[in-house]
C-alpha positions in Angstrom: -13.1 -4.0 38.3 -16.5 -2.5 37.8 -17.7 1.1 37.6 -20.0 2.2 40.4 -22.8 3.5 38.1 -26.4 4.2 39.1 -29.3 3.2 36.9 -29.8 6.8 36.1 -26.5 6.9 34.2 -26.9 3.6 32.5 -29.7 5.1 30.3 -28.1 8.3 29.3 -26.3 9.3 26.1 -23.5 7.4 24.5 -21.0 10.0 25.7 -21.2 8.4 29.1 -19.6 5.2 27.8 -16.7 7.2 26.5 -16.3 8.9 29.9 -16.2 5.5 31.5 -13.4 4.6 29.0 -11.5 7.7 30.0 -11.8 6.6 33.7 -10.7 3.1 32.7 -7.6 4.4 30.9 -6.6 6.5 33.9 -6.6 3.2 36.0 -5.0 1.2 33.1 -2.7 3.5 31.2 -1.8 0.8 28.6 -5.5 0.1 27.8 -6.4 -0.3 24.1 -9.9 -1.3 22.9 -8.3 -3.1 19.9 -7.0 -5.8 22.4 -9.7 -8.4 23.1 -8.7 -8.9 26.8 -8.9 -5.1 27.4 -12.1 -4.6 25.6 -13.8 -7.5 27.4 -12.5 -6.3 30.8 -13.8 -2.8 30.1 -17.2 -3.7 28.9 -17.7 -6.3 31.7 -17.0 -3.5 34.2 -19.5 -1.2 32.5 -22.2 -3.9 32.5 -21.6 -5.0 36.1 -21.8 -1.4 37.1 -25.0 -0.8 35.3 -26.5 -4.0 36.7 -25.5 -3.4 40.3 -28.2 -4.7 42.6 -29.6 -7.1 39.9 -29.0 -10.8 40.2 -27.2 -11.1 36.8 -26.4 -8.5 34.1 -28.6 -8.6 31.0 -27.1 -9.8 27.7 -29.0 -6.9 26.0 -27.4 -4.4 28.3 -23.9 -5.7 27.5 -24.6 -5.7 23.7 -26.1 -2.2 23.8 -23.2 -0.7 25.9 -20.6 -2.2 23.5 -22.5 -1.0 20.5 -22.7 2.5 22.0 -19.0 2.5 22.8 -17.7 1.1 19.5 -19.9 3.5 17.5 -18.8 6.6 19.4 -15.1 5.3 19.4 -15.1 5.5 15.6 -16.5 9.1 15.7 -13.5 10.4 17.7 -10.9 11.9 15.4 -7.7 9.8 15.2 -9.3 6.6 16.4 -9.1 3.5 14.2 -12.1 1.2 13.8 -12.1 -1.6 16.3 -11.3 -4.8 14.4 -14.2 -7.2 13.7 -12.4 -10.1 15.6 -12.5 -7.9 18.7 -16.0 -6.4 18.2 -17.6 -9.8 17.6 -15.8 -11.6 20.4 -17.2 -9.0 22.9 -20.6 -10.6 22.4 -19.3 -13.7 24.1 -18.0 -12.1 27.3 -18.9 -14.2 30.4 -20.4 -12.2 33.2 
């Protein structure tokens, strides 16, 4: 799964990453960013959507999108911090 995102939306505010999460949860009701498999699947979809038309997604793009998402996730009331074992493993997602 990837999100059909245009380049315009890949450079906007962090809130967009949370809106992508909301769309992801609609398609995957049991989604939880605290699970490594879910987190990797989600961020891979975001990165592939942002990199549409390019030969290969940039590692920097993936790192930045994950950082944006995890930072804003913590700001939402009632959300627990994503565990370090999940956060750090995202940096090794294969695209």
